[in-house]
N, C-alpha and C positions, 0 to 999 in steps of 0.2 A: 374784338372777339365777342363783345356783348351783344352786338347786332348780329352776328352770325347765330349765336344761341339762339336769339330771339327767333329768326327766319326758319331755324330747324326746327324750333318748338312749335311754331305756328304749322309748318308742313306736317309735323307728326299729329297734331290736333285735327288734321283734315282740311286746313284751309286750302282752297283751289291753287294748284301749282302756279298758273298764270299770275296770280296775286303775289305769291313768294317771289317769284322771278321779277316781277315789276317793281315790289318794294326794294330788293336788293338793287336794282338798277337805279331807282329814283334817290335811295340812299347814299349810293356811291357817286352819283352825279353831284348831288347836293354836298356832299362832304368835300369833293375836289373841287366846289364853285363852277361847275360846268351848267350851262343853261338846260333847263329839263326840256327844252323843245327837242333835245338829241333823241329823246323817245320817241315822240312823234315823227322825227324824220325817218326814223327806222322803219317804222309803218309805211311811209310813204315810200321807203326804198323797196321794201318787198311787194308794193303794188306795182312797182316798174318792172319787177321780174317776170318776163314772159314764161319761163319755166314753171311758176308757180300755177299757172293755168291748168298744169296737168294734173295737179293735186285734186280739186274738185270734181275734175271730169272722170278721172280715172275711179274715184271714190263713189261717183254716182252710177258709173257702169258696173263697178263690183256690187253695188247694192241691189241694182236692178237684176243681175244675174243669180245673185243668192236668193232672191225672192220669186224667182220664175223656176220652171222645170228643168232649167240647164244643169243644176247639180245632178240630178237623176240621170240625164242623158250623158253627162260626162263620165259618170261611174259606170254606166252601160257600155259605153264606147271603150273605156280603158279596160273593162273586163273582156270584152269581146276580143280586144287587141292581146292583151297581156295575161288573161286568165289562165293559158295552157302551161304558163312558167311553174316551176316549183315555187311553192308560195305566191302563186300568181295572184290570188285576191287580195292578198296583203300589199304586193307590189301596186296593184289597182288603187288601193287606199291611199298609198304615200303619193302616188302620182296625182290622183285627184284632189287631195288634200293641198299638195303643193300648188296645183294651178289655181285653186279657189283662193288660197291666200295671197297668191301674186297679184290677182285683181282686186280682192276686196281689202288688202291691207291690213287685216284685222284677223288674228288667228282665231279668237272667240267666235266670230262669225261662221268661219269654217267648220269649227266642230259643231255649232248648232246647225248649221245647214246639211253637212254631210253625216253627222253622228247618226241620225235616225236611218239613214239609207246603209252605213257601212258597218254598224255595230251588229244589227241582226242578221246581216249576209255573212259577217265572219264567224258569227256565233253558230249559223246553220251549216258552215262549211267545216265544223269541227275544231276551230281554234279555241285554245283556252280563254277562259274570260278574262283574266288578267291580262293576257296577250293582247286582246281586242282593245282592252281600255288603255293600255300602255301605249299601242299603237296610234289610235285615233288622238290621243292627248298630245303625243309627241309630234306627229305628223302636222298638227293643227298650225305648226309655226314655221313648217318647213319652205314655204314659198317667199319668206322674207328676203332670200338672196336671188330670186327670181324677177324679171322684168315682167311687168311694170310696177313692182311692190313700193309704196310710198316711202318706205324707209330708204332705200337707195336714193330716191330723189331728194329726200330732206337731207341726207348725210351731204350729198354734193353741194347743195345751196349753202348750207351752213359753213362749209368749209371753204367754199369760193368766196364766200363775203369775208373771211377771214384775210384772204389774200395771201395766204402761206403755202410755201411748198410748190412744187411743180403743177402748174394747172393742169386740171382735168375736168371731163365733161360728165352729165347724167348718162350718157351713152357709154362712157368708159366704166361707170359703176354696174349699169346693165351687164355688159359683157365680162367684167370681173366677176361677177357672182355666179356667172353660168356653170363653170367646172366646181367651183365647192359645192354648189347646191347639188349638183349631180353626184358628186362623192358622198353627200351625206344620204341622198334616196338609194345609191348603190350598196352602201354598208348596212342600211337598214334592210334593204331588199334581201341581201345576202343571210342576214340574221333570221329574217321571216322564211326564206327558202329552207334553212337548217331547222328551224324549230317547228314549222306549219305541219299540219296533218298531210300524209301521202295520198290519202285516198280525195283530197279535194281538187285534183286537177281534172280538167275536161280538154279533149283535143281541141286545136284550133279549126274553127267552122268558117268557111268563107261566106256562106249564106247569113249567119249570124252576125259577122263583121260588117257585111254590107248593109245589113237592116240597121244595125248601131250607127252606121256611118250616115245612112240617109236620115236616121232621127235627128243626129247632132249635126246636120248640114248646114244649119245657120249659125252655130256656134264654132265650128271649124275655122271660118276665116279670120276669127279675132288673133290669134297668134301672128298670124301672116300680116294683119293691119298694123299691130303694135311692132313686132320684131322687124318684120320685113320692110315696113315703111321706114322706120328708123334708120335701121343699117344700109338700106340701099341709098338713103339720101332724099328720099321722096317726101318725107315728113320729118318736121322738127319734132321733138317730144311733146310739146303742147299740141301740135298739130294732130300727131297720132292720137292723142288723148280726145281732142275734140270728134274725130273721126270714129273712135271707138264709143264713144258716149252717144253720139248718133246712131250709129249703127245698132248698138244694143238696144236703144229706146224705140227704134223703128221696129224691129225683130220682135222684142217681147211684148211690147204695148200693140202695135198695129197689124203686125203679120201674124204671129203665134197668138197674140191676145191672151197670154197668160197672167198679164197684170192689167187688171180694170183700171180705167182712167181714175175712178173714185180711189185706188189705192196709190195711186203715183204721187200724189201731194205728200202723202206719209213718209214714202221713201226719200223722196227729195228731203224733207225734213229731218229724217234720221241721218242721211249721210251726210247733209251740210252740217249739222251738229258736230259732227266729227271734225270735218273741215274747218269749221269756225274756231273750235277749241285748239286745233294743231296751228292756225294761222296767228291766232291771238298770242299763244306760247313764242311762236317762231318770232314775232314781231319785239316782243318783251326780250326775248332771249339774245337777239341780236344786239338789242341796246345794252343789255348786261354785258354781253361780249366786247362791245366797244369800250365800256369801262374797264373791264380786265385787261383789255389791250394797252389802253391808255395808262393804267396803274401799273403796268408791267409785271402783273400777277403771274401769267404763264411762264416768263422768264425766271421769275423767283422761284416758282415751283420746279422749274427744269433744274435750275442750281441746286436746289435742296434734293430732288431725285437723284441727280447726277452724284451728289457727294455720298448717297447711301448705296446707290447701284452703278457699277461700273461699265457693264457691257449690255448690249442690247438684248441678248439671250434672256439674261435673268429680269430685265424689265418686262421683256414680253410674258414670262412665267407670271409675274406678280400683276401685269395688267389682265392676263387670263382671269385669275383667281379674283381681281377687284370686279370685273364685267360680269362674271358669273353671279357673284353675291348682288350687284347692281341690278341684274336682271331678274332677280326675285323680288326687288323691291320696287322697281318702276316699270311701267310700260315703255317699248321701246321709243316712242315718239318724246316722252319726258327726258329719257335718258339722252337722247339726241341733242335735245336743247341745252340741257345741264352740263354734261359730261365731255362732249366732243370740243367745245371751244378750250377746255383746259387740257384735255387729253392730246388733241393735234400737235401742238407746240412742243410738248414734252416728247413725244414720239419723234417728230422731225429731228429734234436735237441727237437723237440716238440713230438716224439715217434710215427710218422706216417710211416707205412710200406710203404717201396718204391715201391712195386708192387701195393698197393692201391693208392699211391699218382700218379703213372702212369696212372692208369684209370680215376682218377679225373681230372688230365691235359689233356687227350685225350677227354673226355667227355666235358669238357668246351671249347675245340678248336673246337670241333663238332658243338656246338651250334654257336660259333663264325663265323663260315662259312656263316651264313644267318643272323647275328646279325647288323641291322643298325648303323651307317650310310654306312659303307664300307666293309659290309660283301661279301666275294669273289662269293658266289654262288648267291647273288642278282644280280649281273652285268651279269653274265653268263646267269641266266635264263631269265633277261631282253632282252638279245641280242638274245636268243634262241627262246623265243615265242613272241618277238617284242612287249614288255608291257613296260608301264612307270616304272621307279625305284620306284616311290611313290606307285604305285599299288602293287608292290612286298612286299613293306615295310608293307602295310596293310595285305597283304595275309598272310605273315608268322607270325605275332604277335601270333594267338592262338597256333600255333606250336611251337614258342620260349617258351611260358609260361609252355606248358606241358612238354618240354625237361628240362626245368629249374627245373620243380619239380622232374624228374628224375635224374638230376645232385644233387640235394640236398639228394635226397635218397641215390644216390651212395657215395656220401661224409660222410654221417653221418651215414651209415650202412656199416660199413668195410666188415661185412660178406658175403655182396653181392658180392664183389669183391674176397674175400679171403677164403670163405667157401670151394669151390671145392679143393682149395690147402692146406687146414688144416692148414691154417697160421693165426696168430693173433688171 
């Protein structure tokens, strides 16, 4: 107990997460008289995972896209195709933010990259200021459930290494996130259509659409490279990531020349800093997970929870509340490493499918990004738009309740996540 309090205290004092996780693993192995080489073995194991090649490659591709003119072309294209709808510009913002976050894996990058384009456009179209702030802040995390978002990949990796439950793949996670992600966009789109100004709509224009398609012609193949290549069996996930990274590099640096070679090294450094942090935390977390399993801590946790909670429905209610709170305190990558090893064995004891559980987890964490008082997106948006944090709290509340409804549907309607997989 004393050790746990010390580790929690270190985390609260701002000690890097990988240090806290590493210390917990080292202390646990030392107490159980296990050779500390077990930690090094875990790092060797992740080096042998072909799927992990996808993480740096997709991250690099996403950062290249965010630094190029691709965000502006993405907004122009979605506006040309969807702008005629009621609340069309707001729907454009939702779709553009979801696609950008899916590729970058970071909602903060989306707010920074697209905020300068979408916020003034929404304001000019007559949308209220708080609506615009709430929309962009909440939409910044929408892409977490869409391929090739890094959290989907990492969840599959962590659970696969635990060897629990019915086996599944990263492809399964990509498929499972599709309908829940579309549900969230649809609900927010309906709200936008209901509250948006009526004078903002413009008729669909083929010339405008074709012009936007021509401008975005180099970005259009990306979804087909990633999703088409994976689901057709042409590429493994890591191969699709390699093809995507090479394609984006050639297009943005050599063909369109929007990113000078002098800037390329900086982008590589920024993207690999994120990747390095993820991999260090992942290696130490897997070592910590092995200790937890050897010490039968998940089994004891399940026995304790099962003594308090008798049915899966109540467990899922409590899990949602816990994850919403967790999302305000930790970013999704940290939460994946710390909570998933404890959460999965308990949930499996209640008969919850691990793929469905992963979508529930990520959907909750997605909302946590902008849940007061300390949701990360609130502070990023406050800094980006120069608005008081209290105004961001008020602006995001309607979007929070709409997405909370979506989370409840995702939680208690398993077929939404598992239907395309023909599981459960």
